N, C-alpha and C positions, 0 to 999 in steps of 0.2 A: 504494500500500500504506500509506503514512504517513497519508494522508487517512482511510482506514478506521480506523486505530488511534486517531486523534484523535477521530473521531466516536464510536467505541466508548467511549473514556475519558470523553467528555462525557456519554454516556448513563449510564455507571456513576455519575458524579458527580451526575447529576440524579436518580438513583434514591434513594428513601428507605430508610433502614435500619430494621429492626424489632428492638427489644430487649424480651424477655419477662423480667419479674422477678416471681417467685412463690415461694410456700412450696415447699420441696423435697418431692418431685421433679417438681412440676407444670410448671415452666418447661422443663426438659429434655424431658419427655414431650411437651409441645405442640410444641416445636421438632422432635422426631423425627417426629411426625405430619406436620408441614408439609413436612419433607424427603422423606417418603414420597410425598406428592402432587406436590411441586415439588422434585425432586432438584437442580435448578440454583440454588436459593436459599440454599445453605449460607453464602455470604459476606454475604448480606443479612439473615439472621435469626439472632440470637444469643440465648442464654438464660442467666439467672442464677438458680440455685436458692438460696433463702435458708434456711439451716439454723436450727433452733430456738434454738440456744445461741450463735450467732455475734454479736459486737457489731455494731450497725448501722453504726458508723464503718468497720469493715473491709469490710462489704458495699458501702458507698457507694464506697469506693476501687475495688473490683472493677467496680461498675456504671459508673463514669467511664471505667475502662480499656476496658471492652467498647464503650461508646459511641464512644470514640475509635477503636477497632479497626474499627468499621463504616465509618469514613472516607466518610461521605455528608453531603450538605448538610443533609438533614432526618432526624430520627429519631422514629419512633413508638414510644413505650414502652407496653407492655401489662402490666398487673398484675392479680392475682387479686381482692383484696378492698380496697375503699376503707377507709382509716384503719388498715390493718394495716402491719406493718413494711415489706414490699415497696413498698407505696404511698408511705409516708413517705420511703423512700430515693429512689424514682423522682421524687417531687415536688422533690427537691433538684437533680435533673438539668435541670429546666425552665429554670433561670436561665442555663444554658450553651448559648446558641444556639437554633437552629431545632429545637425539641423539643415534641412534644405527648404527652399522657398520657391513657390510657383505662383505666378499671378494669372489672372483671368479665370478664376475658378468657375466651373459650371457643374451641373449635376452629373453628367457622364464622367467628368474628370474625377469627381469625388467617389462615385461608385467603383470606378476602376481602381482607385487608390485603396479603398476599403477591401476590395477583392484580393489585392496583392500585398496587403500590409505585412505579411510574414516574410516577404522577400527582402533582400538587402536594400538599404535606403538608396544606394546608387542605382539599383535596378528599378526601384519604385518610381523615381522621377520620370523616366521616359515612358513608363506604363501609364502614369496619370496623364501625362501630356498627350499621349496617343488617344486616350479615352476622350479627352476634351475635343480634339480635332475630328476624331471619327464619329463623334456624336453630332456633328454639324452636317446635315444631309438635306439638300434641297428636295422638296416633295412637290410633285405636280398634281393638280387635281385630276381625278379620274372621272370619266363619264359614267353615269349609272348604266348598268348592263340590262338590256331588255331581253327577257326570255320569252320565247314563243310558248304560248299556252294553247293546248288543244281545247276545242269546244267541249262542253260537258257531255254532249251526245256522241262523242267519238267512241266507237266500239273498242278501240285499242287502249283506251284509258285504263289505267290500273291504279289501285290504291297502293301506296308504299308506306310502310310503317318505318319510322325513323327512330 
């Protein structure tokens, strides 16, 4: 029994944490979507919504606390817009250990990152980025398909149970 606990603890430590920092309420909304798809990832994915009037120093303190709460060797930080306050705050987290930052977060990126959070942090970054770009697909409208219906008096008509 003890051996299983040690292996499970080692696996959790090897897992990467994901921290979403974005303009309010985007970070919490993305986390809620991720938990909808992966309900078991609540400890691995945390969110920090940045309110418009909060001093960046206060938000940085919260971001550092959340990163520490993840308690993982690696942390992937996802932000919404390059150069905006969430990105500038996240950039200050890069100096503290094994942390990578990606801007332009979207739901496909987040879902891909959650799916592959047990891989090495260096491998997780390109996976998350490919999820973001592959999630962008132009969709053309399709015309409704008309199906020929036989008149009800047609002797060939058959009832089909589905």
